[in-house]
N, CA, C and O atoms as a GROMACS GRO file, in nm:
protein
  412
    1MET      N    1  12.325  10.400  12.581
    1MET     CA    2  12.442  10.376  12.510
    1MET      C    3  12.514  10.519  12.448
    1MET      O    4  12.607  10.518  12.367
    2MET      N    5  12.446  10.647  12.506
    2MET     CA    6  12.501  10.793  12.543
    2MET      C    7  12.627  10.746  12.643
    2MET      O    8  12.726  10.819  12.641
    3LEU      N    9  12.629  10.602  12.752
    3LEU     CA   10  12.760  10.668  12.831
    3LEU      C   11  12.827  10.520  12.792
    3LEU      O   12  12.950  10.528  12.785
    4ASP      N   13  12.782  10.405  12.768
    4ASP     CA   14  12.935  10.418  12.704
    4ASP      C   15  12.954  10.447  12.570
    4ASP      O   16  12.976  10.357  12.488
    5MET      N   17  12.948  10.570  12.539
    5MET     CA   18  13.057  10.640  12.443
    5MET      C   19  13.178  10.694  12.476
    5MET      O   20  13.286  10.721  12.424
    6LEU      N   21  13.103  10.703  12.618
    6LEU     CA   22  13.189  10.751  12.692
    6LEU      C   23  13.346  10.734  12.797
    6LEU      O   24  13.343  10.698  12.915
    7PRO      N   25  13.452  10.764  12.733
    7PRO     CA   26  13.542  10.796  12.829
    7PRO      C   27  13.571  10.722  12.978
    7PRO      O   28  13.591  10.801  13.070
    8GLN      N   29  13.575  10.566  13.015
    8GLN     CA   30  13.533  10.562  13.204
    8GLN      C   31  13.571  10.558  13.223
    8GLN      O   32  13.558  10.453  13.287
    9ASP      N   33  13.747  10.624  13.256
    9ASP     CA   34  13.837  10.667  13.338
    9ASP      C   35  13.791  10.754  13.348
    9ASP      O   36  13.724  10.738  13.450
   10LEU      N   37  13.771  10.870  13.307
   10LEU     CA   38  13.787  11.036  13.313
   10LEU      C   39  13.631  11.092  13.373
   10LEU      O   40  13.526  11.028  13.373
   11ALA      N   41  13.643  11.180  13.405
   11ALA     CA   42  13.541  11.247  13.540
   11ALA      C   43  13.423  11.362  13.385
   11ALA      O   44  13.459  11.469  13.335
   12PHE      N   45  13.313  11.296  13.359
   12PHE     CA   46  13.213  11.412  13.299
   12PHE      C   47  13.056  11.405  13.384
   12PHE      O   48  12.996  11.318  13.448
   13THR      N   49  13.035  11.507  13.356
   13THR     CA   50  12.902  11.529  13.359
   13THR      C   51  12.810  11.585  13.269
   13THR      O   52  12.806  11.698  13.219
   14VAL      N   53  12.722  11.468  13.255
   14VAL     CA   54  12.671  11.445  13.149
   14VAL      C   55  12.423  11.448  13.101
   14VAL      O   56  12.358  11.370  13.031
   15LEU      N   57  12.401  11.507  13.139
   15LEU     CA   58  12.249  11.591  13.135
   15LEU      C   59  12.197  11.534  12.969
   15LEU      O   60  12.198  11.573  12.852
   16VAL      N   61  12.150  11.406  13.060
   16VAL     CA   62  12.042  11.347  12.962
   16VAL      C   63  11.989  11.386  12.905
   16VAL      O   64  12.043  11.489  12.866
   17PRO      N   65  11.895  11.371  12.859
   17PRO     CA   66  11.756  11.374  12.783
   17PRO      C   67  11.710  11.268  12.838
   17PRO      O   68  11.756  11.154  12.833
   18SER      N   69  11.541  11.338  12.937
   18SER     CA   70  11.526  11.206  12.939
   18SER      C   71  11.435  11.053  12.849
   18SER      O   72  11.454  11.011  12.735
   19GLU      N   73  11.349  11.007  12.941
   19GLU     CA   74  11.330  10.906  12.824
   19GLU      C   75  11.159  11.005  12.659
   19GLU      O   76  11.123  11.006  12.541
   20ASP      N   77  11.136  11.058  12.791
   20ASP     CA   78  10.976  11.198  12.726
   20ASP      C   79  11.071  11.263  12.640
   20ASP      O   80  11.073  11.210  12.528
   21ALA      N   81  11.138  11.345  12.651
   21ALA     CA   82  11.239  11.424  12.560
   21ALA      C   83  11.302  11.337  12.430
   21ALA      O   84  11.281  11.382  12.318
   22PHE      N   85  11.379  11.214  12.445
   22PHE     CA   86  11.383  11.181  12.362
   22PHE      C   87  11.288  11.109  12.266
   22PHE      O   88  11.321  11.073  12.153
   23LYS      N   89  11.159  11.090  12.327
   23LYS     CA   90  11.031  11.128  12.201
   23LYS      C   91  10.968  11.230  12.151
   23LYS      O   92  10.914  11.225  12.040
   24ARG      N   93  10.967  11.330  12.226
   24ARG     CA   94  10.905  11.447  12.226
   24ARG      C   95  11.058  11.547  12.112
   24ARG      O   96  11.055  11.535  11.990
   25ASP      N   97  11.117  11.592  12.147
   25ASP     CA   98  11.189  11.603  12.103
   25ASP      C   99  11.288  11.534  11.987
   25ASP      O  100  11.375  11.621  11.979
   26LEU      N  101  11.309  11.478  11.937
   26LEU     CA  102  11.377  11.326  11.909
   26LEU      C  103  11.386  11.276  11.824
   26LEU      O  104  11.469  11.255  11.736
   27ARG      N  105  11.233  11.237  11.861
   27ARG     CA  106  11.149  11.120  11.732
   27ARG      C  107  11.188  10.989  11.772
   27ARG      O  108  11.143  10.894  11.708
   28LEU      N  109  11.278  10.965  11.885
   28LEU     CA  110  11.326  10.805  11.913
   28LEU      C  111  11.230  10.716  12.049
   28LEU      O  112  11.204  10.747  12.166
   29SER      N  113  11.220  10.681  12.024
   29SER     CA  114  11.183  10.534  12.153
   29SER      C  115  11.269  10.410  12.166
   29SER      O  116  11.312  10.347  12.069
   30VAL      N  117  11.289  10.383  12.278
   30VAL     CA  118  11.350  10.243  12.253
   30VAL      C  119  11.291  10.082  12.188
   30VAL      O  120  11.338   9.970  12.164
   31ASN      N  121  11.171  10.147  12.180
   31ASN     CA  122  11.186  10.010  12.146
   31ASN      C  123  11.143  10.028  12.029
   31ASN      O  124  11.066   9.938  11.996
   32ASP      N  125  11.158  10.100  11.957
   32ASP     CA  126  11.158  10.136  11.774
   32ASP      C  127  11.324  10.153  11.728
   32ASP      O  128  11.400  10.070  11.678
   33SER      N  129  11.349  10.299  11.768
   33SER     CA  130  11.482  10.323  11.774
   33SER      C  131  11.628  10.231  11.739
   33SER      O  132  11.712  10.256  11.652
   34PHE      N  133  11.626  10.127  11.828
   34PHE     CA  134  11.710  10.012  11.837
   34PHE      C  135  11.672   9.902  11.693
   34PHE      O  136  11.713   9.840  11.594
   35LYS      N  137  11.649   9.911  11.712
   35LYS     CA  138  11.580   9.779  11.528
   35LYS      C  139  11.674   9.820  11.447
   35LYS      O  140  11.693   9.933  11.401
   36PRO      N  141  11.745   9.696  11.426
   36PRO     CA  142  11.870   9.653  11.361
   36PRO      C  143  11.826   9.779  11.276
   36PRO      O  144  11.871   9.883  11.324
   37ASP      N  145  11.734   9.801  11.134
   37ASP     CA  146  11.812   9.879  11.005
   37ASP      C  147  11.712  10.079  11.045
   37ASP      O  148  11.672  10.162  10.964
   38LYS      N  149  11.705  10.079  11.224
   38LYS     CA  150  11.745  10.205  11.234
   38LYS      C  151  11.881  10.313  11.357
   38LYS      O  152  11.894  10.429  11.394
   39PHE      N  153  11.961  10.164  11.379
   39PHE     CA  154  12.017  10.175  11.462
   39PHE      C  155  12.137  10.245  11.483
   39PHE      O  156  12.192  10.270  11.590
   40ASN      N  157  12.204  10.303  11.254
   40ASN     CA  158  12.334  10.350  11.267
   40ASN      C  159  12.265  10.419  11.263
   40ASN      O  160  12.349  10.508  11.246
   41ASP      N  161  12.084  10.525  11.262
   41ASP     CA  162  12.041  10.652  11.251
   41ASP      C  163  12.025  10.714  11.387
   41ASP      O  164  12.025  10.837  11.384
   42THR      N  165  12.012  10.662  11.495
   42THR     CA  166  12.004  10.657  11.636
   42THR      C  167  12.134  10.693  11.714
   42THR      O  168  12.156  10.792  11.783
   43TYR      N  169  12.242  10.550  11.673
   43TYR     CA  170  12.321  10.616  11.683
   43TYR      C  171  12.386  10.803  11.663
   43TYR      O  172  12.387  10.904  11.734
   44ALA      N  173  12.419  10.775  11.569
   44ALA     CA  174  12.407  10.899  11.446
   44ALA      C  175  12.383  11.014  11.544
   44ALA      O  176  12.477  11.080  11.587
   45ILE      N  177  12.275  11.033  11.574
   45ILE     CA  178  12.192  11.123  11.673
   45ILE      C  179  12.193  11.160  11.817
   45ILE      O  180  12.204  11.270  11.871
   46VAL      N  181  12.175  10.998  11.886
   46VAL     CA  182  12.257  11.030  11.998
   46VAL      C  183  12.382  11.052  12.003
   46VAL      O  184  12.414  11.074  12.120
   47SER      N  185  12.507  11.058  11.903
   47SER     CA  186  12.682  11.030  11.956
   47SER      C  187  12.688  11.269  11.925
   47SER      O  188  12.758  11.354  11.980
   48ARG      N  189  12.602  11.276  11.840
   48ARG     CA  190  12.574  11.456  11.808
   48ARG      C  191  12.540  11.473  11.924
   48ARG      O  192  12.620  11.538  11.991
   49ILE      N  193  12.380  11.414  12.013
   49ILE     CA  194  12.377  11.508  12.151
   49ILE      C  195  12.466  11.507  12.192
   49ILE      O  196  12.528  11.613  12.200
   50LEU      N  197  12.516  11.398  12.237
   50LEU     CA  198  12.639  11.374  12.345
   50LEU      C  199  12.779  11.525  12.379
   50LEU      O  200  12.817  11.591  12.476
   51GLY      N  201  12.812  11.514  12.230
   51GLY     CA  202  12.888  11.619  12.225
   51GLY      C  203  12.840  11.760  12.251
   51GLY      O  204  12.922  11.851  12.263
   52PHE      N  205  12.723  11.778  12.260
   52PHE     CA  206  12.618  11.908  12.346
   52PHE      C  207  12.620  11.915  12.469
   52PHE      O  208  12.632  12.012  12.545
   53SER      N  209  12.601  11.759  12.494
   53SER     CA  210  12.556  11.695  12.635
   53SER      C  211  12.654  11.681  12.770
   53SER      O  212  12.637  11.666  12.891
   54ALA      N  213  12.745  11.691  12.694
   54ALA     CA  214  12.870  11.588  12.779
   54ALA      C  215  12.961  11.705  12.824
   54ALA      O  216  13.010  11.784  12.744
   55VAL      N  217  12.978  11.710  12.946
   55VAL     CA  218  13.151  11.838  12.985
   55VAL      C  219  13.220  11.799  13.151
   55VAL      O  220  13.194  11.755  13.263
   56PRO      N  221  13.295  11.839  13.088
   56PRO     CA  222  13.456  11.728  13.128
   56PRO      C  223  13.442  11.793  13.229
   56PRO      O  224  13.401  11.909  13.221
   57GLY      N  225  13.479  11.726  13.371
   57GLY     CA  226  13.456  11.728  13.473
   57GLY      C  227  13.296  11.698  13.532
   57GLY      O  228  13.200  11.660  13.466
   58THR      N  229  13.302  11.738  13.718
   58THR     CA  230  13.164  11.756  13.787
   58THR      C  231  13.079  11.840  13.798
   58THR      O  232  13.101  11.948  13.853
   59LEU      N  233  12.960  11.805  13.745
   59LEU     CA  234  12.893  11.960  13.780
   59LEU      C  235  12.818  11.886  13.881
   59LEU      O  236  12.782  11.776  13.841
   60SER      N  237  12.777  11.921  14.024
   60SER     CA  238  12.675  11.855  14.107
   60SER      C  239  12.519  11.927  14.115
   60SER      O  240  12.485  12.042  14.086
   61LEU      N  241  12.435  11.802  14.170
   61LEU     CA  242  12.306  11.878  14.153
   61LEU      C  243  12.278  12.036  14.215
   61LEU      O  244  12.175  12.096  14.181
   62ALA      N  245  12.371  12.094  14.302
   62ALA     CA  246  12.307  12.237  14.325
   62ALA      C  247  12.375  12.355  14.201
   62ALA      O  248  12.350  12.475  14.212
   63ASN      N  249  12.442  12.314  14.114
   63ASN     CA  250  12.487  12.390  14.042
   63ASN      C  251  12.389  12.368  13.863
   63ASN      O  252  12.419  12.383  13.744
   64VAL      N  253  12.304  12.340  13.917
   64VAL     CA  254  12.302  12.238  13.721
   64VAL      C  255  12.052  12.240  13.841
   64VAL      O  256  11.987  12.192  13.933
   65GLN      N  257  12.043  12.377  13.671
   65GLN     CA  258  11.876  12.386  13.808
   65GLN      C  259  11.796  12.328  13.686
   65GLN      O  260  11.676  12.301  13.688
   66LEU      N  261  11.849  12.318  13.619
   66LEU     CA  262  11.658  12.150  13.552
   66LEU      C  263  11.731  12.018  13.553
   66LEU      O  264  11.746  11.958  13.446
   67GLU      N  265  11.778  11.968  13.672
   67GLU     CA  266  11.847  11.810  13.644
   67GLU      C  267  11.730  11.784  13.766
   67GLU      O  268  11.699  11.848  13.866
   68ILE      N  269  11.672  11.632  13.692
   68ILE     CA  270  11.593  11.580  13.782
   68ILE      C  271  11.675  11.474  13.878
   68ILE      O  272  11.674  11.482  14.001
   69VAL      N  273  11.754  11.361  13.797
   69VAL     CA  274  11.850  11.243  13.896
   69VAL      C  275  11.968  11.240  13.838
   69VAL      O  276  12.018  11.205  13.731
   70ASP      N  277  11.996  11.283  13.929
   70ASP     CA  278  12.162  11.192  13.963
   70ASP      C  279  12.185  11.048  14.018
   70ASP      O  280  12.152  10.964  14.101
   71VAL      N  281  12.292  11.089  13.875
   71VAL     CA  282  12.376  10.881  13.923
   71VAL      C  283  12.415  10.914  13.907
   71VAL      O  284  12.397  11.019  13.844
   72ARG      N  285  12.562  10.853  13.954
   72ARG     CA  286  12.680  10.828  13.891
   72ARG      C  287  12.733  10.628  13.856
   72ARG      O  288  12.704  10.518  13.903
   73LYS      N  289  12.788  10.664  13.789
   73LYS     CA  290  12.876  10.550  13.650
   73LYS      C  291  13.002  10.578  13.657
   73LYS      O  292  13.055  10.640  13.565
   74LYS      N  293  13.075  10.536  13.770
   74LYS     CA  294  13.224  10.543  13.813
   74LYS      C  295  13.250  10.708  13.797
   74LYS      O  296  13.183  10.786  13.864
   75GLU      N  297  13.358  10.758  13.696
   75GLU     CA  298  13.348  10.920  13.724
   75GLU      C  299  13.308  11.014  13.655
   75GLU      O  300  13.366  11.122  13.642
   76ILE      N  301  13.179  10.973  13.590
   76ILE     CA  302  13.032  11.052  13.542
   76ILE      C  303  12.926  11.027  13.589
   76ILE      O  304  12.880  10.915  13.612
   77LEU      N  305  12.859  11.167  13.615
   77LEU     CA  306  12.785  11.211  13.660
   77LEU      C  307  12.630  11.224  13.601
   77LEU      O  308  12.607  11.345  13.606
   78VAL      N  309  12.553  11.180  13.566
   78VAL     CA  310  12.473  11.118  13.436
   78VAL      C  311  12.328  11.268  13.549
   78VAL      O  312  12.285  11.251  13.663
   79HIS      N  313  12.299  11.380  13.462
   79HIS     CA  314  12.154  11.397  13.508
   79HIS      C  315  12.001  11.419  13.464
   79HIS      O  316  11.936  11.492  13.538
   80VAL      N  317  11.989  11.410  13.444
   80VAL     CA  318  11.869  11.314  13.302
   80VAL      C  319  11.756  11.459  13.313
   80VAL      O  320  11.701  11.476  13.422
   81MET      N  321  11.724  11.559  13.198
   81MET     CA  322  11.650  11.706  13.235
   81MET      C  323  11.499  11.635  13.099
   81MET      O  324  11.483  11.530  13.036
   82ASP      N  325  11.445  11.726  13.109
   82ASP     CA  326  11.317  11.686  13.043
   82ASP      C  327  11.354  11.871  12.919
   82ASP      O  328  11.333  11.992  12.925
   83GLY      N  329  11.425  11.752  12.812
   83GLY     CA  330  11.485  11.851  12.707
   83GLY      C  331  11.608  11.808  12.656
   83GLY      O  332  11.674  11.743  12.738
   84VAL      N  333  11.664  11.827  12.537
   84VAL     CA  334  11.758  11.816  12.480
   84VAL      C  335  11.845  11.966  12.473
   84VAL      O  336  11.798  12.079  12.480
   85ILE      N  337  11.998  11.920  12.457
   85ILE     CA  338  12.088  12.056  12.464
   85ILE      C  339  12.131  12.002  12.332
   85ILE      O  340  12.195  11.903  12.298
   86MET      N  341  12.072  12.105  12.264
   86MET     CA  342  12.157  12.103  12.032
   86MET      C  343  12.147  12.238  12.024
   86MET      O  344  12.093  12.319  12.100
   87ASP      N  345  12.226  12.256  11.885
   87ASP     CA  346  12.269  12.366  11.855
   87ASP      C  347  12.129  12.359  11.733
   87ASP      O  348  12.052  12.264  11.719
   88ALA      N  349  12.130  12.481  11.660
   88ALA     CA  350  12.009  12.551  11.572
   88ALA      C  351  12.014  12.497  11.473
   88ALA      O  352  11.914  12.469  11.409
   89GLU      N  353  12.191  12.456  11.420
   89GLU     CA  354  12.185  12.343  11.332
   89GLU      C  355  12.112  12.261  11.321
   89GLU      O  356  12.040  12.243  11.222
   90PHE      N  357  12.114  12.194  11.422
   90PHE     CA  358  12.090  12.032  11.442
   90PHE      C  359  11.887  11.980  11.440
   90PHE      O  360  11.803  11.902  11.397
   91GLU      N  361  11.919  12.115  11.535
   91GLU     CA  362  11.730  12.168  11.605
   91GLU      C  363  11.679  12.205  11.462
   91GLU      O  364  11.606  12.110  11.434
   92GLU      N  365  11.678  12.286  11.362
   92GLU     CA  366  11.669  12.238  11.237
   92GLU      C  367  11.647  12.119  11.132
   92GLU      O  368  11.542  12.100  11.070
   93SER      N  369  11.780  12.030  11.120
   93SER     CA  370  11.768  11.946  11.140
   93SER      C  371  11.616  11.814  11.142
   93SER      O  372  11.534  11.750  11.075
   94ILE      N  373  11.667  11.843  11.269
   94ILE     CA  374  11.515  11.758  11.320
   94ILE      C  375  11.396  11.790  11.278
   94ILE      O  376  11.337  11.700  11.218
   95LEU      N  377  11.344  11.883  11.290
   95LEU     CA  378  11.202  11.928  11.221
   95LEU      C  379  11.257  11.932  11.052
   95LEU      O  380  11.197  11.865  10.968
   96ALA      N  381  11.320  11.976  11.033
   96ALA     CA  382  11.346  11.920  10.887
   96ALA      C  383  11.315  11.762  10.851
   96ALA      O  384  11.256  11.742  10.744
   97GLU      N  385  11.346  11.662  10.922
   97GLU     CA  386  11.296  11.534  10.907
   97GLU      C  387  11.115  11.529  10.902
   97GLU      O  388  11.035  11.469  10.831
   98ASP      N  389  11.097  11.656  11.050
   98ASP     CA  390  10.928  11.570  11.084
   98ASP      C  391  10.866  11.615  10.970
   98ASP      O  392  10.811  11.526  10.906
   99ASP      N  393  10.853  11.772  10.906
   99ASP     CA  394  10.793  11.812  10.806
   99ASP      C  395  10.846  11.716  10.655
   99ASP      O  396  10.756  11.699  10.573
  100THR      N  397  10.946  11.672  10.629
  100THR     CA  398  10.924  11.557  10.540
  100THR      C  399  10.839  11.405  10.580
  100THR      O  400  10.770  11.373  10.483
  101GLU      N  401  10.828  11.330  10.667
  101GLU     CA  402  10.769  11.260  10.722
  101GLU      C  403  10.647  11.325  10.695
  101GLU      O  404  10.573  11.235  10.656
  102GLU      N  405  10.566  11.462  10.693
  102GLU     CA  406  10.368  11.465  10.756
  102GLU      C  407  10.369  11.432  10.600
  102GLU      O  408  10.290  11.345  10.564
  103ASP      N  409  10.469  11.508  10.479
  103ASP     CA  410  10.386  11.489  10.321
  103ASP      C  411  10.365  11.396  10.384
  103ASP      O  412  10.296  11.305  10.340
   0.00000   0.00000   0.00000
């Protein structure tokens, strides 16, 4: 989903959270998050994360310390990492949702 949001003819490097990071940090799972009743929320979260994790141009493996896997899709270079890049405001909103679900 993240890669489909980017223009395919421009060079980008994307630091994509691993499946474990999506579950742990964003509370998103492949089996549940793409159901019709959750798809719009998932799309909004993924597009917000993409804003933090897509870098114009190409960063090679040597320039990315926490990267696990290099994958290339046309002009897009993907590094899978065990974490999620986000600003403090977005992190707070994710944590607030967790607090609401626990009540």
